[in-house]
BAVEX-338920 format. One line per 2 residues: number of its first residue (from 1); their letters; for each residue x negated, y, z negated of C-alpha. Coordinates in steps of 0.2 Angstrom, whole numbers. Example, Ala and Ser with C-alpha at 12.3 -4.5 7.8 and 13.67 -1.06 7.14 Angstrom:
1> AS> -62,-22,-39  -68,-5,-36
This chain:
1> MA> -211,478,21  -206,465,9
3> IS> -213,447,12  -198,435,16
5> EA> -195,419,24  -183,427,36
7> GI> -196,440,41  -210,427,43
9> RA> -198,416,54  -194,431,65
11> AL> -213,436,67  -217,418,71
13> DD> -204,417,84  -211,432,93
15> FV> -229,426,93  -234,422,111
17> DP> -246,407,113  -260,412,124
19> YL> -261,395,133  -242,393,135
21> QQ> -239,411,139  -222,409,130
23> SL> -216,413,113  -215,400,99
25> QQ> -196,403,99  -195,399,118
27> VQ> -204,383,116  -196,379,100
29> AV> -213,375,92  -210,380,74
31> RS> -205,364,64  -205,371,46
33> VA> -209,386,36  -213,384,17
35> LN> -216,400,7  -223,399,-11
37> DR> -227,417,-18  -239,423,-4
39> RL> -245,405,1  -237,400,17
41> LV> -237,383,25  -231,382,44
43> KI> -229,366,54  -230,369,73
45> EL> -228,356,87  -235,360,104
47> GF> -232,352,121  -251,350,125
49> PA> -265,341,116  -270,353,102
51> LG> -284,344,92  -297,357,89
53> YT> -285,372,92  -279,374,74
55> HE> -292,386,68  -290,397,83
57> LQ> -271,397,82  -271,400,63
59> SA> -282,415,64  -271,423,78
61> LQ> -255,419,68  -263,426,52
63> QH> -266,443,61  -249,443,70
65> LA> -240,440,53  -250,454,45
67> AA> -246,466,59  -228,462,56
69> GQ> -229,467,38  -230,448,32
71> DV> -247,448,23  -248,430,17
73> QL> -261,416,15  -257,405,30
75> TL> -260,386,31  -256,379,48
77> EL> -252,361,52  -253,358,70
79> SS> -247,343,80  -244,339,98
81> RI> -230,330,107  -234,326,126
83> VP> -218,322,136  -216,316,154
85> HA> -213,329,167  -204,328,184
87> VQ> -212,320,199  -208,321,217
89> RN> -189,316,219  -192,301,230
91> LK> -204,293,218  -203,284,201
93> PL> -215,288,187  -229,275,184
95> AG> -224,264,170  -233,268,154
97> VK> -241,284,161  -232,300,156
99> NI> -240,312,168  -252,310,183
101> VA> -262,326,187  -271,327,203
103> VA> -287,336,204  -290,342,222
105> SG> -301,353,233  -299,359,251
107> KG> -317,354,255  -331,344,248
109> GV> -346,351,238  -336,362,226
111> GK> -339,351,210  -321,343,210
113> ST> -326,327,203  -337,335,189
115> VA> -322,346,185  -310,331,185
117> VN> -320,320,173  -323,335,161
119> LA> -304,339,161  -300,321,157
121> LA> -313,321,143  -307,338,136
123> WA> -289,331,135  -295,315,126
125> AA> -305,325,114  -290,335,110
127> GA> -281,319,105  -272,313,121
129> QV> -273,296,128  -281,298,145
131> GI> -286,288,161  -295,293,177
133> LD> -293,286,194  -307,289,206
135> AD> -297,291,223  -312,295,234
137> IY> -314,278,243  -328,284,254
139> GP> -338,293,240  -334,287,223
141> SQ> -342,298,210  -334,292,193
143> PL> -344,276,191  -360,286,190
145> ML> -353,301,180  -346,289,167
147> GL> -361,278,165  -352,263,172
149> TG> -363,260,188  -364,241,191
151> QH> -350,236,180  -334,227,186
153> PS> -316,226,179  -308,210,174
155> SV> -291,203,175  -283,192,162
157> DG> -268,185,172  -276,187,190
159> KR> -263,200,194  -266,216,184
161> IQ> -284,224,183  -291,229,166
163> PL> -299,246,168  -316,250,162
165> HA> -318,262,147  -331,276,144
167> HG> -331,291,132  -313,287,127
169> LA> -306,286,145  -299,272,154
171> AM> -307,272,171  -304,264,188
173> SI> -313,266,205  -316,257,221
175> GF> -334,259,216  -332,246,203
177> LV> -326,233,216  -338,236,230
179> DP> -357,236,232  -362,254,229
181> AQ> -376,252,243  -363,247,256
183> AV> -353,260,266  -334,258,265
185> VW> -329,258,283  -310,258,282
187> RG> -296,268,292  -284,279,284
189> PM> -270,266,281  -282,254,273
191> VT> -288,268,261  -271,273,256
193> QA> -266,255,253  -281,251,243
195> LS> -278,267,232  -259,262,230
197> QL> -265,245,223  -278,253,212
199> LS> -265,264,205  -251,252,202
201> DT> -261,236,199  -272,243,185
203> DW> -266,240,167  -267,257,161
205> GE> -258,254,145  -250,269,137
207> LD> -257,286,144  -252,304,141
209> YL> -262,309,156  -269,300,171
211> VV> -281,311,181  -283,307,199
213> DM> -299,313,207  -293,316,224
215> PP> -304,314,240  -309,331,246
217> GT> -300,339,261  -282,340,267
219> GD> -281,327,280  -269,312,283
221> IQ> -277,302,269  -274,316,256
223> LT> -257,320,262  -252,302,261
225> LA> -258,300,244  -249,316,238
227> QR> -233,309,245  -235,291,238
229> VP> -243,295,220  -230,301,208
231> VA> -239,317,203  -233,329,189
233> GA> -245,343,194  -261,347,203
235> VI> -276,357,199  -286,365,213
237> VT> -305,367,212  -314,380,223
239> TP> -329,390,223  -329,409,225
241> QD> -335,411,243  -322,415,257
243> IA> -325,398,266  -321,388,251
245> LA> -306,398,247  -299,397,264
247> DA> -299,378,262  -292,378,245
249> RK> -277,388,251  -274,373,263
251> AV> -274,361,247  -261,372,239
253> AM> -250,372,254  -252,353,255
255> FE> -245,351,238  -231,363,240
257> KV> -226,353,256  -224,338,246
259> SV> -215,347,231  -230,345,219
261> PV> -232,360,207  -249,368,207
263> LG> -254,370,189  -268,382,192
265> II> -285,386,201  -302,382,193
267> EN> -316,393,201  -332,382,199
269> MS> -349,388,201  -342,405,197
271> LH> -359,412,190  -377,407,187
273> VC> -387,412,171  -405,412,174
275> SN> -413,400,162  -429,411,161
277> CG> -423,429,160  -404,427,156
279> QV> -399,437,171  -381,433,177
281> EH> -379,431,196  -363,428,206
283> IF> -372,418,219  -356,413,229
285> GA> -347,429,226  -335,435,212
287> GG> -317,435,209  -311,424,223
289> GA> -302,412,211  -293,426,202
291> RM> -287,433,219  -281,416,225
293> AA> -272,413,209  -263,429,210
295> EF> -259,426,228  -250,410,224
297> GV> -243,415,208  -252,402,198
299> TL> -264,402,183  -282,405,184
301> LG> -287,390,173  -305,394,171
303> EL> -321,401,179  -335,388,176
305> PL> -354,391,178  -367,384,190
307> DI> -378,376,177  -392,363,179
309> RI> -387,355,163  -370,351,169
311> RE> -377,342,184  -389,333,174
313> QA> -377,327,161  -365,321,175
315> DG> -379,312,184  -384,304,168
317> GC> -367,296,164  -362,308,150
319> PT> -353,323,156  -354,339,147
321> VA> -338,338,136  -344,321,130
323> AE> -363,326,129  -361,343,119
325> PG> -342,344,114  -346,359,103
327> GA> -357,368,115  -354,384,126
329> RA> -354,373,142  -340,362,136
331> RG> -330,376,130  -326,382,147
333> YI> -319,365,152  -309,363,135
335> HA> -301,380,138  -297,376,156
337> AR> -289,359,151  -278,368,138
339> RA> -272,380,151  -268,366,163
341> AA> -259,355,150  -250,371,144
343> AL> -245,375,162  -238,357,164
345> AR> -229,359,147  -220,374,153
347> RA> -212,364,167  -196,355,167
349> RD> -196,338,158  -194,322,168
351> RS> -175,322,169  -174,303,170
353> TL> -179,303,151  -165,315,146
355> FP> -149,306,152  -143,288,151
357> KI> -144,277,166  -126,271,171
359> VV> -125,254,179  -109,248,187
361> ED> -107,229,187  -95,218,196
363> T> -83,209,184
């Protein structure tokens, strides 16, 4: 088959991105094609943070073009455009924040906070502006994980709180405002009011994503938060065993009840690799996350290992994606973050940004 710009465009349009699970034509990602002899320059714009994805995508496109009879030397210029997506109908998006993503679990002890901070770090490493809100009033984890224990936020005007920053993230937590040695003895309404203030009174600046590390469980506090926070999508964290999956199903049902789309399931502590002999063991069972994702028709975003280094890095204030961004441990979080952001990118945009606001005034 002769090499032609028309043939190249047709082949590019047919290419299905593995993260978006849609063709480049469907998402209108190809911005320009320039052919000079056998040298080809393609510019593509994706709807999720793509820094670090260029080499992988270029290699896949090169093979796809060759299979279509377009054997060229490809150079890919990849960019991203993150847009706001729809939230619950009765809520307004948070000013300056394009997308709020809740990371939740049906029960405690599944590693939700570790997953949340590493997803946030992965998006930041991929070029997005990212913040994280620690919504666990009773057991805030993010101050320790981000190496911010003992630090306190400031306020320039006495009204808006300036978030703390670590590893490229803007961060806010009740743990920055109270003595970490003291128990927070508050009833549900006090908790939800405090979190509403932390969310709305923090000067987040301009963010592509704000990750909300939700408190574990599906009780009144979690349901109220899901109803009050303008969330574009939720990620559910579980472990493979049946008892955790049963609770994770409740978390999915909770978000469905308040019309928040579930972007996918992350199966944490999926397997353990022995540090001495290398034997792989599925300590908590195998395949539970995949079965649950299939049951609800959502994406299995990742299967992450049970690894002592991940725990040590989080406890040491430098989570895995920040500690070893090019390592195998970080790669699982990076791929999961891409899949989650791509799942959000597939959803309808926030329609309030597509149409003008009509105001009727008395004359």
